C-alpha positions as CSV (number, residue, x, y, z in Angstrom):
1,X,-4.4,-70.4,-54.0
2,X,-2.1,-71.8,-51.3
3,X,-3.8,-73.0,-48.2
4,X,-1.8,-72.9,-45.0
5,X,-2.4,-75.3,-42.2
6,X,-1.9,-73.7,-38.8
7,X,-2.7,-76.1,-36.0
8,X,-2.8,-73.8,-33.0
9,X,-3.2,-70.0,-32.8
10,X,-2.8,-67.8,-29.7
11,X,-4.2,-64.3,-29.2
12,X,-3.1,-62.3,-26.3
13,X,-5.8,-60.3,-24.6
14,X,-5.2,-57.3,-22.3
15,X,-8.7,-55.8,-22.4
16,X,-7.8,-53.1,-25.0
17,X,-9.6,-52.3,-28.2
18,X,-6.6,-53.5,-30.2
19,X,-6.6,-56.9,-28.4
20,X,-10.3,-57.2,-29.2
21,X,-9.5,-56.6,-32.9
22,X,-6.7,-59.2,-32.7
23,X,-9.2,-61.6,-31.2
24,X,-11.6,-61.1,-34.1
25,X,-8.7,-61.7,-36.5
26,X,-7.8,-65.0,-34.7
27,X,-11.4,-66.1,-35.0
28,X,-11.3,-65.5,-38.8
29,X,-7.9,-67.1,-39.3
30,X,-8.8,-70.1,-37.1
31,X,-12.1,-70.6,-39.0
32,X,-10.4,-70.6,-42.4
33,X,-7.5,-72.8,-41.3
34,X,-9.6,-75.0,-39.0
35,X,-7.2,-74.3,-36.2
36,X,-7.5,-74.7,-32.5
37,X,-7.2,-71.3,-30.8
38,X,-6.4,-69.9,-27.4
39,X,-7.2,-66.5,-26.0
40,X,-4.7,-65.7,-23.2
41,X,-4.3,-63.0,-20.6
42,X,-1.3,-63.0,-18.4
43,X,-0.7,-60.5,-15.6
44,X,2.2,-60.1,-13.2
45,X,1.1,-58.8,-9.8
46,X,4.2,-57.0,-8.5
47,X,5.5,-57.4,-4.9
48,X,4.5,-54.2,-3.2
49,X,5.7,-54.7,0.3
50,X,8.3,-51.9,0.1
51,X,5.8,-49.2,-1.1
52,X,3.7,-47.1,1.2
53,X,0.1,-48.1,1.6
54,X,-1.6,-45.4,-0.5
55,X,0.6,-46.1,-3.4
56,X,0.0,-49.9,-3.0
57,X,-3.8,-49.2,-3.0
58,X,-3.5,-47.2,-6.2
59,X,-1.4,-49.8,-8.0
60,X,-3.8,-52.6,-7.0
61,X,-6.9,-50.7,-8.0
62,X,-5.3,-49.9,-11.4
63,X,-4.2,-53.5,-11.9
64,X,-7.6,-54.9,-10.7
65,X,-9.3,-52.7,-13.4
66,X,-7.0,-54.0,-16.1
67,X,-7.5,-57.6,-15.1
68,X,-11.3,-57.2,-14.9
69,X,-11.3,-55.7,-18.4
70,X,-9.1,-58.5,-19.7
71,X,-11.3,-61.2,-18.2
72,X,-14.4,-59.6,-19.6
73,X,-12.9,-59.4,-23.1
74,X,-11.7,-63.1,-22.8
75,X,-15.3,-64.1,-22.2
76,X,-16.6,-61.9,-25.1
77,X,-14.0,-63.2,-27.6
78,X,-14.6,-66.8,-26.5
79,X,-18.3,-66.5,-27.0
80,X,-17.8,-64.9,-30.4
81,X,-15.5,-67.7,-31.4
82,X,-17.9,-70.4,-30.4
83,X,-20.7,-68.6,-32.3
84,X,-18.5,-68.7,-35.4
85,X,-17.8,-72.5,-34.8
86,X,-14.2,-71.9,-33.7
87,X,-12.7,-74.0,-30.9
88,X,-11.2,-71.4,-28.6
89,X,-9.9,-72.1,-25.2
90,X,-9.7,-69.0,-22.8
91,X,-6.8,-68.9,-20.4
92,X,-5.9,-66.5,-17.6
93,X,-2.5,-66.6,-16.0
94,X,-1.6,-64.8,-12.8
95,X,2.2,-65.0,-12.9
96,X,5.3,-64.2,-11.0
97,X,7.1,-63.9,-14.4
98,X,7.0,-60.9,-16.6
99,X,3.7,-61.2,-18.6
100,X,5.7,-61.5,-21.9
101,X,7.7,-64.5,-20.5
102,X,4.5,-66.2,-19.3
103,X,3.0,-65.8,-22.8
104,X,6.1,-67.4,-24.4
105,X,6.1,-70.2,-21.8
106,X,2.5,-70.9,-22.5
107,X,3.1,-70.8,-26.3
108,X,5.9,-73.3,-26.1
109,X,4.1,-75.6,-23.7
110,X,1.0,-75.7,-26.0
111,X,3.1,-75.8,-29.3
112,X,1.5,-72.7,-30.6
113,X,2.1,-72.2,-34.3
114,X,1.0,-68.5,-34.6
115,X,0.6,-65.6,-32.1
116,X,-1.6,-62.6,-33.0
117,X,-1.2,-59.6,-30.8
118,X,-3.0,-56.3,-30.5
119,X,0.0,-54.1,-30.2
120,X,0.3,-50.7,-28.6
121,X,4.1,-51.1,-28.5
122,X,4.3,-51.3,-24.7
123,X,5.6,-54.8,-24.4
124,X,8.7,-56.6,-25.6
125,X,6.4,-58.8,-27.8
126,X,6.6,-56.3,-30.7
127,X,9.1,-57.9,-33.1
128,X,7.3,-58.0,-36.5
129,X,9.5,-60.7,-38.0
130,X,8.8,-64.4,-37.9
131,X,10.4,-64.9,-34.5
132,X,9.0,-64.2,-31.2
133,X,10.3,-60.8,-29.7
134,X,11.4,-62.4,-26.4
135,X,13.2,-65.6,-27.3
136,X,14.6,-67.2,-30.4
137,X,11.8,-69.6,-31.0
138,X,10.3,-69.7,-34.5
139,X,6.7,-69.0,-33.7
140,X,4.9,-67.0,-36.3
141,X,3.7,-63.7,-34.9
142,X,1.4,-61.1,-36.3
143,X,0.4,-57.8,-34.9
144,X,-3.1,-56.2,-35.1
145,X,-2.7,-52.4,-35.2
146,X,-6.4,-51.9,-35.5
147,X,-6.5,-51.6,-39.3
């Protein structure tokens, strides 16, 4: 059996059931590989100054709900990781960048070796090869489609 050493693993959390499953997968991989892991949520709050007030209110309520779910899931996954003896660092980024770009920037800054995503196909981070879907870096990337 070949054992792979993966020093740092990143799971992207958006509050969805698929990102929860991806978090569980990261915990299992990190435990087997003795990896440091990160659970990251990144959200872009759009500039809404040109929209009328009722539309702004609706967008902010919808976004606040997504952010709340993501933060709650970050906490749940981090506790689950610690219970399994996995060193997982939770991170939340409120960014001016597109969320995908903030994720890549974080991964590069932290020298992440593998990204595992719960993928619904709504972001540009959906390339299933060994390169990131946004840039040409050689980060390993896996998708968790819930199976």
